[in-house]
C-alpha positions in Angstrom: 118.6 85.2 97.3 116.9 85.9 100.4 113.2 85.2 101.2 111.5 86.6 104.2 108.2 84.6 105.4 105.9 86.0 107.9 105.9 83.5 111.0 104.1 82.8 114.2 107.2 81.0 115.4 111.0 81.3 115.1 111.9 78.2 113.2 111.2 76.7 109.9 108.5 74.4 111.2 106.6 77.3 112.5 103.4 78.1 110.4 103.0 81.1 108.0 101.5 83.7 109.8 98.9 85.1 107.7 99.3 88.9 109.0 102.2 90.6 107.2 102.4 94.1 109.3 101.4 92.3 112.6 103.2 89.0 112.3 105.1 88.0 115.1 108.3 87.3 113.2 110.0 87.4 109.9 111.7 84.1 108.8 114.7 85.1 106.4 115.8 82.0 104.5 118.6 81.2 101.8 116.5 79.1 99.9 119.7 77.0 98.5 121.2 76.2 101.9 118.0 76.5 103.9 120.3 78.6 106.5 118.0 81.3 108.3 117.7 84.1 110.5 114.6 85.4 112.6 113.6 89.1 112.7 111.4 90.2 115.3 108.5 92.1 114.6 107.3 93.3 118.0 107.9 97.3 116.8 104.8 97.0 114.9 102.5 94.8 116.9 101.3 97.5 118.8 101.2 100.4 116.6 97.6 101.9 116.2 98.4 102.6 112.4 101.4 102.0 110.3 102.3 98.6 111.0 102.5 97.4 107.5 104.6 100.4 106.6 106.8 99.7 109.4 107.1 96.1 108.7 107.9 96.8 105.0 110.8 98.8 106.2 112.1 96.1 108.4 112.0 93.6 105.4 113.4 96.0 102.9 116.4 96.6 105.5 117.1 92.8 105.5 117.7 93.1 101.7 115.5 90.4 100.9 114.5 89.6 97.3 111.0 87.8 98.0 108.1 87.9 100.6 105.9 85.0 101.3 102.8 86.0 103.3 99.3 85.3 103.8 98.0 88.8 103.3 99.5 92.3 102.4 97.7 95.6 102.6 98.1 98.4 99.8 100.7 101.0 101.9 102.7 97.7 102.9 102.7 96.5 99.2 103.8 99.8 97.9 106.8 99.9 100.4 107.9 96.5 99.3 107.4 96.9 95.6 109.4 100.4 95.6 112.2 98.3 97.6 112.1 95.7 94.6 110.6 92.9 96.6 108.5 90.4 95.1 105.4 89.6 96.8 103.8 86.5 97.1 100.4 86.3 99.0 97.6 83.6 100.1 100.4 81.3 101.9 99.5 79.0 104.7 101.0 76.0 106.1 104.8 75.5 107.2 107.7 77.9 106.4 109.8 74.7 105.1 106.5 73.9 102.9 106.3 77.2 101.2 110.1 77.5 100.6 109.5 74.1 98.9 106.3 75.5 96.8 108.3 78.5 95.9 111.3 76.4 94.6 108.8 74.3 92.6 107.5 77.4 90.9 104.0 76.7 92.7 103.7 80.3 94.0 102.4 83.1 91.9 103.6 86.7 92.7 100.8 89.4 93.6 100.1 92.0 91.3 98.5 94.1 93.9 97.6 94.1 97.7 95.3 91.4 98.6 93.4 93.0 101.8 92.3 96.5 102.1 93.9 99.0 104.5 92.5 99.5 108.0 92.5 103.2 107.6 91.3 103.6 103.9 
C-alpha cells in the first residue's frame, strides 16, 4: 500500500498542506515501513486553472492507494476517484500524525469533494 499526503515540506515532520491542487509537495509513504518519496507539485502551482486535475494525475501516476489532504475540489476528486484512490479530507497536523491516525482507523473516507471548484 502507498499513501500520498499533501505537504508543505519534504519530510515526515512537515505539516499537511490543506490545499490539494496547489500543495507544495506530495509525500508518498509506505505505512508499514514509513519509507517515503517526495513528489514535487510545482507544475500545478502557477496554473490559472486545472491545478487539481494536474495534481490528481501526478498522484495517480505514483500508483498510490490512498490520499490524505485538507481539501479536495470536485474535478480533482473525480480524477482521483476514477484512478481508484481512496480520499481522506479534513487532515491537519504533521504527516506522521496523519499516517498514525490512518493506521488506527481514525480517518474517514470522503464521499465527495469538500470544497467548490474555483471556476464552477
